C-alpha positions in Angstrom: -0.1 0.1 0.0 1.2 3.5 -0.7 1.1 6.2 2.3 -1.1 8.6 2.4 -4.1 8.0 0.5 -7.7 8.4 1.1 -10.2 5.8 2.0 -13.8 6.2 1.7 -16.2 4.9 3.9 -19.9 5.1 4.6 -20.7 5.3 8.3 -24.2 5.9 9.7 -25.5 5.8 6.3 -23.1 9.1 5.1 -20.4 8.7 2.9 -16.9 9.8 4.6 -13.5 10.0 3.7 -9.8 10.0 5.9 -6.6 10.3 5.5 -4.9 6.9 5.5 -1.0 7.8 6.6 0.0 4.4 7.8 -0.8 0.9 8.6 -1.6 2.5 12.2 -4.4 4.9 10.5 -5.6 1.9 8.7 -6.1 -0.2 11.3 -8.0 2.6 13.6 -10.7 3.0 10.8 -12.2 0.1 10.1 -12.8 -3.6 10.0 -9.1 -4.3 8.7 -7.7 -3.0 12.1 -10.6 -5.0 14.2 -9.3 -8.1 12.6 -5.7 -7.4 12.9 -6.5 -7.3 16.6 -7.4 -10.6 16.5 -11.2 -10.5 15.9 -12.8 -12.7 13.0 -14.6 -10.9 10.1 -17.8 -11.9 11.7 -16.7 -10.7 15.6 -15.3 -7.4 14.0 -18.8 -6.8 12.0 -20.9 -7.9 15.2 -18.6 -5.1 17.1 -19.5 -2.2 14.6 -23.2 -3.3 14.6 -23.3 -2.8 18.4 -21.1 -0.3 18.8 -22.8 2.4 16.3 -26.3 2.3 17.0 -26.2 3.1 20.5 -23.3 5.9 19.8 -25.9 7.2 17.3 -29.0 7.2 19.3 -27.3 9.6 21.4 -26.4 12.5 19.1 -28.9 14.3 17.3 -28.5 17.4 14.9 -27.6 20.4 16.5 -25.9 18.6 19.3 -22.7 19.8 20.6 -20.3 16.9 20.6 -16.6 16.8 22.9 -14.3 14.3 21.2 -11.7 13.8 23.7 -8.6 12.3 22.0 -9.5 13.2 18.9 -6.2 10.8 17.3 -6.7 11.7 13.5 -10.3 12.8 13.5 -12.2 9.9 11.9 -14.8 10.0 14.6 -14.8 13.6 15.0 -16.1 13.5 11.3 -18.7 10.8 12.2 -20.3 12.8 15.0 -19.7 16.2 12.2 -22.0 14.2 9.9 -24.5 13.6 12.8 -24.8 16.8 14.3 -24.5 19.0 10.9 -23.8 22.4 10.4 -26.5 23.5 12.9 -24.6 21.5 15.7 -20.8 21.7 16.7 -17.8 19.1 17.0 -15.0 20.1 19.5 -12.2 17.6 18.7 -9.5 17.5 21.3 -5.8 15.9 20.3 -2.2 16.1 22.4 -0.2 14.6 19.4 0.5 17.5 17.3 0.8 15.3 13.8 -2.5 13.7 14.8 -4.1 17.4 15.6 -3.1 18.4 12.1 -4.1 15.0 10.3 -7.7 15.5 12.3 -7.7 19.0 10.4 -7.1 17.7 7.1 -9.5 15.4 7.5 -12.4 17.9 9.0 -11.6 20.1 5.9 -11.6 16.8 3.4 -15.4 16.5 4.5 -15.7 20.0 4.0 -16.7 20.5 8.0 -14.8 23.1 9.1 -17.5 25.2 9.7 -18.7 22.9 12.8 -16.0 20.8 13.4 -13.1 22.5 15.3 -9.9 20.4 16.4 -8.0 21.6 19.3 -3.8 20.8 19.8 -4.3 20.3 23.2 -4.6 17.4 26.3 -7.3 17.3 28.7 -6.4 16.8 32.2 -7.1 17.3 35.8 -4.6 20.1 36.1 -3.4 23.0 34.0 -0.1 23.1 32.3 1.8 22.7 29.0 2.3 20.3 26.2 5.1 19.3 26.1 
């Protein structure tokens, strides 16, 4: 596989695109990653089917969602699809390279007006990112 490349997926009946920067990115965003973690394809599909509906039922058009640990922004974009331009998604990611990739994924999916990625960490105490 040649990296980086854009992979298109359908999540919650909506099209979504995500930059795949390396095998780690690939492993986070789909069935292949779950299968690589030791699940069978059937187990991976069942995991997605069980995980997605409860989460989807909590997020509605116009909601505000905090994605703590946004990684490369895939779920921030999934949430952005769900809340739409009347809502807001705030993704917080402490790793600078991941935060930048999350911003690229937001732009790729044309959600910059309502999905925002901050390079920051969440914690009990105030401090500086090193």
